[in-house]
PDB file as gemmi writes it, atoms N, CA and C in Angstrom:
CRYST1    1.000    1.000    1.000  90.00  90.00  90.00 P 1                      
ATOM      1  N   MET A   1     -74.257 -59.523  17.540  1.00  0.00           N  
ATOM      2  CA  MET A   1     -73.416 -59.012  18.349  1.00  0.00           C  
ATOM      3  C   MET A   1     -73.674 -58.931  19.863  1.00  0.00           C  
ATOM      4  N   LYS A   2     -72.777 -59.174  20.852  1.00  0.00           N  
ATOM      5  CA  LYS A   2     -73.146 -59.124  22.155  1.00  0.00           C  
ATOM      6  C   LYS A   2     -73.169 -57.845  22.581  1.00  0.00           C  
ATOM      7  N   LYS A   3     -74.152 -57.672  23.650  1.00  0.00           N  
ATOM      8  CA  LYS A   3     -74.276 -56.276  23.849  1.00  0.00           C  
ATOM      9  C   LYS A   3     -73.262 -55.773  24.963  1.00  0.00           C  
ATOM     10  N   GLU A   4     -73.007 -54.592  25.053  1.00  0.00           N  
ATOM     11  CA  GLU A   4     -71.957 -54.012  25.844  1.00  0.00           C  
ATOM     12  C   GLU A   4     -70.523 -54.532  25.607  1.00  0.00           C  
ATOM     13  N   THR A   5     -70.348 -54.982  24.385  1.00  0.00           N  
ATOM     14  CA  THR A   5     -68.967 -55.352  24.138  1.00  0.00           C  
ATOM     15  C   THR A   5     -68.093 -54.268  23.133  1.00  0.00           C  
ATOM     16  N   HIS A   6     -68.755 -53.445  22.692  1.00  0.00           N  
ATOM     17  CA  HIS A   6     -68.324 -52.384  21.702  1.00  0.00           C  
ATOM     18  C   HIS A   6     -68.583 -50.967  22.425  1.00  0.00           C  
ATOM     19  N   PRO A   7     -67.725 -50.045  22.203  1.00  0.00           N  
ATOM     20  CA  PRO A   7     -68.168 -48.495  22.756  1.00  0.00           C  
ATOM     21  C   PRO A   7     -69.321 -48.153  22.004  1.00  0.00           C  
ATOM     22  N   GLU A   8     -69.958 -47.141  22.712  1.00  0.00           N  
ATOM     23  CA  GLU A   8     -71.308 -46.140  22.092  1.00  0.00           C  
ATOM     24  C   GLU A   8     -70.837 -45.870  20.730  1.00  0.00           C  
ATOM     25  N   ASN A   9     -69.634 -45.311  20.373  1.00  0.00           N  
ATOM     26  CA  ASN A   9     -69.618 -44.504  19.043  1.00  0.00           C  
ATOM     27  C   ASN A   9     -68.898 -45.743  18.164  1.00  0.00           C  
ATOM     28  N   TYR A  10     -68.988 -46.710  18.162  1.00  0.00           N  
ATOM     29  CA  TYR A  10     -68.701 -47.720  17.258  1.00  0.00           C  
ATOM     30  C   TYR A  10     -69.496 -47.854  15.971  1.00  0.00           C  
ATOM     31  N   ARG A  11     -69.137 -47.151  14.865  1.00  0.00           N  
ATOM     32  CA  ARG A  11     -69.864 -46.638  13.669  1.00  0.00           C  
ATOM     33  C   ARG A  11     -68.893 -47.011  12.410  1.00  0.00           C  
ATOM     34  N   PHE A  12     -69.545 -46.896  11.248  1.00  0.00           N  
ATOM     35  CA  PHE A  12     -68.995 -47.018   9.981  1.00  0.00           C  
ATOM     36  C   PHE A  12     -68.176 -45.811   9.746  1.00  0.00           C  
ATOM     37  N   VAL A  13     -66.986 -45.913   9.193  1.00  0.00           N  
ATOM     38  CA  VAL A  13     -65.951 -45.146   8.947  1.00  0.00           C  
ATOM     39  C   VAL A  13     -65.254 -45.235   7.600  1.00  0.00           C  
ATOM     40  N   VAL A  14     -64.800 -44.178   6.983  1.00  0.00           N  
ATOM     41  CA  VAL A  14     -64.035 -44.325   5.614  1.00  0.00           C  
ATOM     42  C   VAL A  14     -62.790 -44.252   5.811  1.00  0.00           C  
ATOM     43  N   PHE A  15     -61.954 -45.105   5.446  1.00  0.00           N  
ATOM     44  CA  PHE A  15     -60.412 -44.922   5.574  1.00  0.00           C  
ATOM     45  C   PHE A  15     -59.955 -44.619   4.146  1.00  0.00           C  
ATOM     46  N   LYS A  16     -59.072 -43.764   4.219  1.00  0.00           N  
ATOM     47  CA  LYS A  16     -58.450 -43.159   2.807  1.00  0.00           C  
ATOM     48  C   LYS A  16     -56.815 -43.260   2.881  1.00  0.00           C  
ATOM     49  N   ASP A  17     -56.242 -44.134   1.994  1.00  0.00           N  
ATOM     50  CA  ASP A  17     -54.830 -44.237   1.877  1.00  0.00           C  
ATOM     51  C   ASP A  17     -54.493 -42.980   1.145  1.00  0.00           C  
ATOM     52  N   MET A  18     -53.790 -41.975   1.696  1.00  0.00           N  
ATOM     53  CA  MET A  18     -53.324 -40.851   1.005  1.00  0.00           C  
ATOM     54  C   MET A  18     -52.277 -40.999   0.060  1.00  0.00           C  
ATOM     55  N   SER A  19     -51.492 -41.920  -0.030  1.00  0.00           N  
ATOM     56  CA  SER A  19     -50.567 -42.228  -0.968  1.00  0.00           C  
ATOM     57  C   SER A  19     -51.136 -42.472  -2.278  1.00  0.00           C  
ATOM     58  N   ASN A  20     -52.261 -43.232  -2.483  1.00  0.00           N  
ATOM     59  CA  ASN A  20     -52.898 -43.551  -3.716  1.00  0.00           C  
ATOM     60  C   ASN A  20     -54.209 -43.048  -3.915  1.00  0.00           C  
ATOM     61  N   GLY A  21     -54.991 -42.737  -2.769  1.00  0.00           N  
ATOM     62  CA  GLY A  21     -56.479 -42.161  -2.813  1.00  0.00           C  
ATOM     63  C   GLY A  21     -57.224 -43.520  -2.643  1.00  0.00           C  
ATOM     64  N   TYR A  22     -56.797 -44.656  -2.365  1.00  0.00           N  
ATOM     65  CA  TYR A  22     -57.661 -45.921  -2.209  1.00  0.00           C  
ATOM     66  C   TYR A  22     -58.677 -45.714  -1.051  1.00  0.00           C  
ATOM     67  N   GLU A  23     -59.981 -45.771  -1.086  1.00  0.00           N  
ATOM     68  CA  GLU A  23     -60.749 -45.780  -0.071  1.00  0.00           C  
ATOM     69  C   GLU A  23     -61.538 -47.013   0.420  1.00  0.00           C  
ATOM     70  N   PHE A  24     -61.875 -47.508   1.782  1.00  0.00           N  
ATOM     71  CA  PHE A  24     -62.568 -48.342   2.123  1.00  0.00           C  
ATOM     72  C   PHE A  24     -63.368 -48.049   3.262  1.00  0.00           C  
ATOM     73  N   LEU A  25     -64.707 -48.683   3.339  1.00  0.00           N  
ATOM     74  CA  LEU A  25     -65.414 -48.433   4.560  1.00  0.00           C  
ATOM     75  C   LEU A  25     -65.528 -49.709   5.529  1.00  0.00           C  
ATOM     76  N   SER A  26     -65.361 -49.396   6.836  1.00  0.00           N  
ATOM     77  CA  SER A  26     -65.247 -50.349   7.903  1.00  0.00           C  
ATOM     78  C   SER A  26     -65.883 -49.741   9.073  1.00  0.00           C  
ATOM     79  N   ARG A  27     -65.988 -50.643  10.189  1.00  0.00           N  
ATOM     80  CA  ARG A  27     -66.279 -50.182  11.230  1.00  0.00           C  
ATOM     81  C   ARG A  27     -65.155 -49.622  12.260  1.00  0.00           C  
ATOM     82  N   SER A  28     -65.355 -48.667  13.116  1.00  0.00           N  
ATOM     83  CA  SER A  28     -64.167 -48.181  13.944  1.00  0.00           C  
ATOM     84  C   SER A  28     -64.814 -47.159  14.861  1.00  0.00           C  
ATOM     85  N   CYS A  29     -64.135 -47.090  16.034  1.00  0.00           N  
ATOM     86  CA  CYS A  29     -64.530 -45.882  17.008  1.00  0.00           C  
ATOM     87  C   CYS A  29     -63.408 -45.048  17.187  1.00  0.00           C  
ATOM     88  N   ALA A  30     -62.464 -44.803  16.094  1.00  0.00           N  
ATOM     89  CA  ALA A  30     -61.532 -43.677  16.299  1.00  0.00           C  
ATOM     90  C   ALA A  30     -61.989 -42.639  16.071  1.00  0.00           C  
ATOM     91  N   GLU A  31     -61.579 -41.526  16.645  1.00  0.00           N  
ATOM     92  CA  GLU A  31     -61.918 -40.204  16.619  1.00  0.00           C  
ATOM     93  C   GLU A  31     -61.712 -39.375  15.453  1.00  0.00           C  
ATOM     94  N   THR A  32     -62.520 -38.599  14.657  1.00  0.00           N  
ATOM     95  CA  THR A  32     -61.975 -37.873  13.655  1.00  0.00           C  
ATOM     96  C   THR A  32     -62.985 -36.605  13.632  1.00  0.00           C  
ATOM     97  N   LYS A  33     -62.569 -35.573  12.812  1.00  0.00           N  
ATOM     98  CA  LYS A  33     -63.502 -34.221  12.690  1.00  0.00           C  
ATOM     99  C   LYS A  33     -64.021 -34.083  11.268  1.00  0.00           C  
ATOM    100  N   GLU A  34     -63.139 -35.013  10.163  1.00  0.00           N  
ATOM    101  CA  GLU A  34     -63.508 -34.906   8.935  1.00  0.00           C  
ATOM    102  C   GLU A  34     -64.278 -35.841   8.646  1.00  0.00           C  
ATOM    103  N   THR A  35     -65.299 -35.442   7.361  1.00  0.00           N  
ATOM    104  CA  THR A  35     -66.308 -36.344   7.032  1.00  0.00           C  
ATOM    105  C   THR A  35     -66.066 -36.403   5.292  1.00  0.00           C  
ATOM    106  N   THR A  36     -66.565 -37.369   4.912  1.00  0.00           N  
ATOM    107  CA  THR A  36     -66.709 -37.554   3.257  1.00  0.00           C  
ATOM    108  C   THR A  36     -67.766 -38.301   2.753  1.00  0.00           C  
ATOM    109  N   LYS A  37     -68.177 -38.069   1.555  1.00  0.00           N  
ATOM    110  CA  LYS A  37     -69.566 -38.890   1.204  1.00  0.00           C  
ATOM    111  C   LYS A  37     -68.886 -40.225   0.602  1.00  0.00           C  
ATOM    112  N   TRP A  38     -69.402 -41.121   0.835  1.00  0.00           N  
ATOM    113  CA  TRP A  38     -69.242 -42.542   0.168  1.00  0.00           C  
ATOM    114  C   TRP A  38     -70.155 -42.987  -0.864  1.00  0.00           C  
ATOM    115  N   GLU A  39     -69.768 -43.936  -1.635  1.00  0.00           N  
ATOM    116  CA  GLU A  39     -70.488 -44.445  -3.018  1.00  0.00           C  
ATOM    117  C   GLU A  39     -72.021 -44.551  -2.688  1.00  0.00           C  
ATOM    118  N   ASP A  40     -72.398 -44.762  -1.589  1.00  0.00           N  
ATOM    119  CA  ASP A  40     -73.888 -45.053  -1.292  1.00  0.00           C  
ATOM    120  C   ASP A  40     -74.666 -43.808  -1.240  1.00  0.00           C  
ATOM    121  N   GLY A  41     -73.915 -42.477  -1.149  1.00  0.00           N  
ATOM    122  CA  GLY A  41     -74.466 -41.242  -0.782  1.00  0.00           C  
ATOM    123  C   GLY A  41     -74.589 -40.658   0.569  1.00  0.00           C  
ATOM    124  N   ASN A  42     -74.309 -41.742   1.350  1.00  0.00           N  
ATOM    125  CA  ASN A  42     -74.199 -41.149   2.798  1.00  0.00           C  
ATOM    126  C   ASN A  42     -72.850 -40.561   3.212  1.00  0.00           C  
ATOM    127  N   GLU A  43     -72.781 -39.815   4.212  1.00  0.00           N  
ATOM    128  CA  GLU A  43     -71.648 -38.998   4.711  1.00  0.00           C  
ATOM    129  C   GLU A  43     -71.150 -39.936   5.883  1.00  0.00           C  
ATOM    130  N   TYR A  44     -69.865 -40.281   5.831  1.00  0.00           N  
ATOM    131  CA  TYR A  44     -69.266 -40.892   6.804  1.00  0.00           C  
ATOM    132  C   TYR A  44     -68.101 -40.218   7.473  1.00  0.00           C  
ATOM    133  N   PRO A  45     -67.510 -40.547   8.925  1.00  0.00           N  
ATOM    134  CA  PRO A  45     -66.416 -39.994   9.322  1.00  0.00           C  
ATOM    135  C   PRO A  45     -65.097 -40.484   8.280  1.00  0.00           C  
ATOM    136  N   LEU A  46     -64.137 -39.504   8.240  1.00  0.00           N  
ATOM    137  CA  LEU A  46     -62.741 -40.036   7.285  1.00  0.00           C  
ATOM    138  C   LEU A  46     -61.482 -40.021   8.415  1.00  0.00           C  
ATOM    139  N   ILE A  47     -60.840 -41.224   8.054  1.00  0.00           N  
ATOM    140  CA  ILE A  47     -59.789 -41.295   8.716  1.00  0.00           C  
ATOM    141  C   ILE A  47     -58.628 -41.339   7.710  1.00  0.00           C  
ATOM    142  N   LYS A  48     -57.574 -40.605   7.612  1.00  0.00           N  
ATOM    143  CA  LYS A  48     -56.566 -40.611   6.540  1.00  0.00           C  
ATOM    144  C   LYS A  48     -55.662 -41.669   7.018  1.00  0.00           C  
ATOM    145  N   LEU A  49     -54.889 -42.554   6.145  1.00  0.00           N  
ATOM    146  CA  LEU A  49     -53.796 -43.297   6.426  1.00  0.00           C  
ATOM    147  C   LEU A  49     -52.669 -43.079   5.541  1.00  0.00           C  
ATOM    148  N   GLU A  50     -51.409 -43.451   5.923  1.00  0.00           N  
ATOM    149  CA  GLU A  50     -50.406 -43.194   5.159  1.00  0.00           C  
ATOM    150  C   GLU A  50     -50.044 -44.326   4.160  1.00  0.00           C  
ATOM    151  N   ILE A  51     -50.671 -45.468   4.857  1.00  0.00           N  
ATOM    152  CA  ILE A  51     -50.241 -46.763   3.752  1.00  0.00           C  
ATOM    153  C   ILE A  51     -51.391 -47.693   4.029  1.00  0.00           C  
ATOM    154  N   SER A  52     -51.796 -48.547   3.015  1.00  0.00           N  
ATOM    155  CA  SER A  52     -52.735 -49.711   3.192  1.00  0.00           C  
ATOM    156  C   SER A  52     -52.054 -50.720   2.378  1.00  0.00           C  
ATOM    157  N   TYR A  53     -52.938 -51.745   2.315  1.00  0.00           N  
ATOM    158  CA  TYR A  53     -52.479 -53.032   1.738  1.00  0.00           C  
ATOM    159  C   TYR A  53     -52.387 -52.685   0.074  1.00  0.00           C  
ATOM    160  N   LYS A  54     -53.092 -51.794  -0.440  1.00  0.00           N  
ATOM    161  CA  LYS A  54     -52.998 -51.316  -1.875  1.00  0.00           C  
ATOM    162  C   LYS A  54     -51.706 -50.777  -2.224  1.00  0.00           C  
ATOM    163  N   SER A  55     -51.089 -49.902  -1.039  1.00  0.00           N  
ATOM    164  CA  SER A  55     -49.808 -49.351  -1.639  1.00  0.00           C  
ATOM    165  C   SER A  55     -48.610 -49.920  -0.578  1.00  0.00           C  
ATOM    166  N   HIS A  56     -48.732 -51.087   0.221  1.00  0.00           N  
ATOM    167  CA  HIS A  56     -47.731 -51.468   0.836  1.00  0.00           C  
ATOM    168  C   HIS A  56     -46.920 -52.422  -0.130  1.00  0.00           C  
ATOM    169  N   PRO A  57     -45.603 -52.386   0.004  1.00  0.00           N  
ATOM    170  CA  PRO A  57     -44.853 -53.214  -1.025  1.00  0.00           C  
ATOM    171  C   PRO A  57     -44.688 -54.717  -0.829  1.00  0.00           C  
ATOM    172  N   PHE A  58     -45.194 -55.108   0.676  1.00  0.00           N  
ATOM    173  CA  PHE A  58     -45.412 -56.620   0.684  1.00  0.00           C  
ATOM    174  C   PHE A  58     -46.494 -57.104  -0.085  1.00  0.00           C  
ATOM    175  N   TYR A  59     -47.675 -56.473  -0.147  1.00  0.00           N  
ATOM    176  CA  TYR A  59     -48.972 -56.792  -0.833  1.00  0.00           C  
ATOM    177  C   TYR A  59     -48.772 -56.528  -2.270  1.00  0.00           C  
ATOM    178  N   THR A  60     -47.991 -55.355  -2.812  1.00  0.00           N  
ATOM    179  CA  THR A  60     -48.109 -55.195  -4.204  1.00  0.00           C  
ATOM    180  C   THR A  60     -47.037 -55.845  -5.012  1.00  0.00           C  
ATOM    181  N   GLY A  61     -46.064 -56.288  -4.238  1.00  0.00           N  
ATOM    182  CA  GLY A  61     -44.825 -56.701  -4.906  1.00  0.00           C  
ATOM    183  C   GLY A  61     -44.089 -55.828  -5.577  1.00  0.00           C  
ATOM    184  N   LYS A  62     -44.031 -54.463  -5.394  1.00  0.00           N  
ATOM    185  CA  LYS A  62     -43.421 -53.520  -6.068  1.00  0.00           C  
ATOM    186  C   LYS A  62     -42.649 -52.644  -4.770  1.00  0.00           C  
ATOM    187  N   LEU A  63     -41.542 -52.240  -4.959  1.00  0.00           N  
ATOM    188  CA  LEU A  63     -40.927 -51.356  -3.957  1.00  0.00           C  
ATOM    189  C   LEU A  63     -41.208 -49.971  -4.262  1.00  0.00           C  
ATOM    190  N   GLN A  64     -42.133 -49.254  -3.578  1.00  0.00           N  
ATOM    191  CA  GLN A  64     -42.629 -47.962  -3.607  1.00  0.00           C  
ATOM    192  C   GLN A  64     -42.005 -47.177  -2.426  1.00  0.00           C  
ATOM    193  N   LEU A  65     -41.384 -46.197  -2.741  1.00  0.00           N  
ATOM    194  CA  LEU A  65     -41.008 -45.383  -1.596  1.00  0.00           C  
ATOM    195  C   LEU A  65     -41.839 -44.206  -1.443  1.00  0.00           C  
ATOM    196  N   VAL A  66     -42.396 -44.237  -0.321  1.00  0.00           N  
ATOM    197  CA  VAL A  66     -43.443 -43.069   0.006  1.00  0.00           C  
ATOM    198  C   VAL A  66     -42.679 -42.413   1.106  1.00  0.00           C  
ATOM    199  N   ASP A  67     -42.443 -40.900   0.907  1.00  0.00           N  
ATOM    200  CA  ASP A  67     -41.701 -40.422   1.877  1.00  0.00           C  
ATOM    201  C   ASP A  67     -42.429 -39.098   2.010  1.00  0.00           C  
ATOM    202  N   THR A  68     -43.253 -39.157   2.830  1.00  0.00           N  
ATOM    203  CA  THR A  68     -44.383 -37.943   2.945  1.00  0.00           C  
ATOM    204  C   THR A  68     -43.650 -37.102   4.055  1.00  0.00           C  
ATOM    205  N   ALA A  69     -42.994 -37.392   4.917  1.00  0.00           N  
ATOM    206  CA  ALA A  69     -42.387 -36.468   5.951  1.00  0.00           C  
ATOM    207  C   ALA A  69     -41.120 -36.182   5.896  1.00  0.00           C  
ATOM    208  N   GLY A  70     -40.266 -36.629   4.791  1.00  0.00           N  
ATOM    209  CA  GLY A  70     -39.074 -36.114   4.404  1.00  0.00           C  
ATOM    210  C   GLY A  70     -38.075 -37.091   5.333  1.00  0.00           C  
ATOM    211  N   SER A  71     -38.445 -38.404   5.875  1.00  0.00           N  
ATOM    212  CA  SER A  71     -37.603 -38.843   6.821  1.00  0.00           C  
ATOM    213  C   SER A  71     -36.312 -39.417   6.127  1.00  0.00           C  
ATOM    214  N   ILE A  72     -36.362 -39.660   4.945  1.00  0.00           N  
ATOM    215  CA  ILE A  72     -34.869 -40.272   4.395  1.00  0.00           C  
ATOM    216  C   ILE A  72     -34.064 -38.912   4.397  1.00  0.00           C  
ATOM    217  N   ASP A  73     -34.550 -37.738   3.968  1.00  0.00           N  
ATOM    218  CA  ASP A  73     -33.460 -36.665   4.113  1.00  0.00           C  
ATOM    219  C   ASP A  73     -33.091 -36.308   5.573  1.00  0.00           C  
ATOM    220  N   LYS A  74     -33.739 -36.460   6.487  1.00  0.00           N  
ATOM    221  CA  LYS A  74     -33.692 -36.376   7.875  1.00  0.00           C  
ATOM    222  C   LYS A  74     -32.733 -37.163   8.485  1.00  0.00           C  
ATOM    223  N   PHE A  75     -32.742 -38.603   8.034  1.00  0.00           N  
ATOM    224  CA  PHE A  75     -31.719 -39.579   8.514  1.00  0.00           C  
ATOM    225  C   PHE A  75     -30.454 -39.134   7.724  1.00  0.00           C  
ATOM    226  N   LYS A  76     -30.515 -38.962   6.597  1.00  0.00           N  
ATOM    227  CA  LYS A  76     -29.328 -38.400   5.619  1.00  0.00           C  
ATOM    228  C   LYS A  76     -28.518 -37.629   6.478  1.00  0.00           C  
ATOM    229  N   ASN A  77     -29.275 -36.402   6.848  1.00  0.00           N  
ATOM    230  CA  ASN A  77     -28.553 -35.121   7.554  1.00  0.00           C  
ATOM    231  C   ASN A  77     -28.044 -35.811   8.842  1.00  0.00           C  
ATOM    232  N   ARG A  78     -28.735 -36.509   9.825  1.00  0.00           N  
ATOM    233  CA  ARG A  78     -28.083 -37.065  10.780  1.00  0.00           C  
ATOM    234  C   ARG A  78     -26.935 -37.907  10.577  1.00  0.00           C  
ATOM    235  N   TYR A  79     -27.037 -38.676   9.736  1.00  0.00           N  
ATOM    236  CA  TYR A  79     -25.879 -39.560   9.321  1.00  0.00           C  
ATOM    237  C   TYR A  79     -24.819 -38.865   8.999  1.00  0.00           C  
ATOM    238  N   GLN A  80     -24.810 -37.760   8.019  1.00  0.00           N  
ATOM    239  CA  GLN A  80     -23.760 -36.737   7.629  1.00  0.00           C  
ATOM    240  C   GLN A  80     -22.988 -36.076   8.901  1.00  0.00           C  
ATOM    241  N   ARG A  81     -23.955 -35.674   9.862  1.00  0.00           N  
ATOM    242  CA  ARG A  81     -23.231 -35.057  10.982  1.00  0.00           C  
ATOM    243  C   ARG A  81     -22.524 -35.870  11.823  1.00  0.00           C  
ATOM    244  N   HIS A  82     -23.047 -37.249  11.940  1.00  0.00           N  
ATOM    245  CA  HIS A  82     -22.369 -38.329  12.502  1.00  0.00           C  
ATOM    246  C   HIS A  82     -20.864 -38.712  11.976  1.00  0.00           C  
ATOM    247  N   ILE A  83     -21.072 -38.730  10.712  1.00  0.00           N  
ATOM    248  CA  ILE A  83     -19.602 -38.925  10.039  1.00  0.00           C  
ATOM    249  C   ILE A  83     -18.752 -37.955   9.939  1.00  0.00           C  
ATOM    250  N   ASN A  84     -19.288 -36.629   9.939  1.00  0.00           N  
ATOM    251  CA  ASN A  84     -18.391 -35.418  10.083  1.00  0.00           C  
ATOM    252  C   ASN A  84     -17.639 -35.176  11.324  1.00  0.00           C  
ATOM    253  N   LYS A  85     -18.379 -35.637  12.292  1.00  0.00           N  
ATOM    254  CA  LYS A  85     -17.830 -35.400  13.835  1.00  0.00           C  
ATOM    255  C   LYS A  85     -16.599 -35.754  14.219  1.00  0.00           C  
ATOM    256  N   PRO A  86     -16.001 -37.116  13.660  1.00  0.00           N  
ATOM    257  CA  PRO A  86     -14.701 -37.382  13.844  1.00  0.00           C  
ATOM    258  C   PRO A  86     -13.885 -36.592  13.283  1.00  0.00           C  
ATOM    259  N   GLU A  87     -13.977 -36.000  11.963  1.00  0.00           N  
ATOM    260  CA  GLU A  87     -13.162 -35.358  11.424  1.00  0.00           C  
ATOM    261  C   GLU A  87     -13.191 -33.928  12.014  1.00  0.00           C  
ATOM    262  N   ALA A  88     -14.225 -33.386  12.562  1.00  0.00           N  
ATOM    263  CA  ALA A  88     -14.083 -32.217  12.926  1.00  0.00           C  
ATOM    264  C   ALA A  88     -13.164 -32.180  14.421  1.00  0.00           C  
ATOM    265  N   LYS A  89     -13.345 -33.416  15.328  1.00  0.00           N  
ATOM    266  CA  LYS A  89     -12.537 -33.433  16.466  1.00  0.00           C  
ATOM    267  C   LYS A  89     -11.210 -33.763  16.075  1.00  0.00           C  
ATOM    268  N   ALA A  90     -10.736 -34.238  15.015  1.00  0.00           N  
ATOM    269  CA  ALA A  90      -9.463 -34.671  14.581  1.00  0.00           C  
ATOM    270  C   ALA A  90      -8.760 -33.078  14.286  1.00  0.00           C  
ATOM    271  N   GLU A  91      -9.601 -32.372  13.690  1.00  0.00           N  
ATOM    272  CA  GLU A  91      -8.976 -31.190  13.215  1.00  0.00           C  
ATOM    273  C   GLU A  91      -8.639 -30.178  14.601  1.00  0.00           C  
ATOM    274  N   GLU A  92      -9.766 -30.465  15.315  1.00  0.00           N  
ATOM    275  CA  GLU A  92      -9.384 -29.551  16.682  1.00  0.00           C  
ATOM    276  C   GLU A  92      -8.214 -30.030  17.532  1.00  0.00           C  
ATOM    277  N   LYS A  93      -8.027 -31.348  17.220  1.00  0.00           N  
ATOM    278  CA  LYS A  93      -7.019 -31.925  18.257  1.00  0.00           C  
ATOM    279  C   LYS A  93      -5.701 -31.438  17.444  1.00  0.00           C  
ATOM    280  N   ALA A  94      -5.670 -31.372  16.202  1.00  0.00           N  
ATOM    281  CA  ALA A  94      -4.181 -31.059  15.460  1.00  0.00           C  
ATOM    282  C   ALA A  94      -4.062 -29.535  15.959  1.00  0.00           C  
ATOM    283  N   ASP A  95      -5.104 -28.949  15.768  1.00  0.00           N  
ATOM    284  CA  ASP A  95      -5.091 -27.349  16.027  1.00  0.00           C  
ATOM    285  C   ASP A  95      -4.490 -27.124  17.310  1.00  0.00           C  
ATOM    286  N   ALA A  96      -4.870 -27.825  18.439  1.00  0.00           N  
ATOM    287  CA  ALA A  96      -4.504 -27.642  19.800  1.00  0.00           C  
ATOM    288  C   ALA A  96      -3.234 -28.111  19.995  1.00  0.00           C  
ATOM    289  N   LYS A  97      -2.658 -29.239  19.207  1.00  0.00           N  
ATOM    290  CA  LYS A  97      -1.427 -29.575  19.264  1.00  0.00           C  
ATOM    291  C   LYS A  97      -0.383 -28.651  18.792  1.00  0.00           C  
ATOM    292  N   ALA A  98      -0.670 -27.992  17.749  1.00  0.00           N  
ATOM    293  CA  ALA A  98      -0.040 -27.103  16.895  1.00  0.00           C  
ATOM    294  C   ALA A  98       0.184 -25.602  17.930  1.00  0.00           C  
ATOM    295  N   GLU A  99      -0.683 -25.187  18.553  1.00  0.00           N  
ATOM    296  CA  GLU A  99      -0.644 -24.192  19.483  1.00  0.00           C  
ATOM    297  C   GLU A  99       0.100 -24.472  20.742  1.00  0.00           C  
ATOM    298  N   ASP A 100       0.064 -25.839  21.069  1.00  0.00           N  
ATOM    299  CA  ASP A 100       0.832 -26.234  22.308  1.00  0.00           C  
ATOM    300  C   ASP A 100       2.486 -26.051  21.889  1.00  0.00           C  
ATOM    301  N   LYS A 101       2.651 -26.699  20.609  1.00  0.00           N  
ATOM    302  CA  LYS A 101       4.269 -26.633  19.962  1.00  0.00           C  
ATOM    303  C   LYS A 101       4.394 -25.146  19.942  1.00  0.00           C  
ATOM    304  N   ALA A 102       3.733 -24.425  19.556  1.00  0.00           N  
ATOM    305  CA  ALA A 102       4.047 -22.998  19.271  1.00  0.00           C  
ATOM    306  C   ALA A 102       4.373 -22.321  20.591  1.00  0.00           C  
ATOM    307  N   ALA A 103       3.505 -22.736  21.629  1.00  0.00           N  
ATOM    308  CA  ALA A 103       3.851 -21.977  22.952  1.00  0.00           C  
ATOM    309  C   ALA A 103       4.908 -22.371  23.667  1.00  0.00           C  
ATOM    310  N   GLU A 104       5.675 -23.521  23.361  1.00  0.00           N  
ATOM    311  CA  GLU A 104       6.866 -24.061  23.826  1.00  0.00           C  
ATOM    312  C   GLU A 104       7.899 -23.476  23.235  1.00  0.00           C  
TER     313      GLU A 104                                                      
END                                                                             
């Protein structure tokens, strides 16, 4: 390896797929405060991943829905508010027209 091409903290790190528990050892300079023991008995920094090739639908051939942050529910709530807005506005306009007619 050429000198001075990698940062000083370029070291072995364990990456863990949190959706299925798969772990692999690679080199990285990503910062982390957590550590874990690897199969060789040594302790390495741990970086948690939401998805890896072991759980990604493209590589597995299966559609696995991993919703760790509730993003689907958040989308449904936003979409429902968007759908209900025109109805609420139409009701407000109808009420305003009724009030105008009653005032005449």
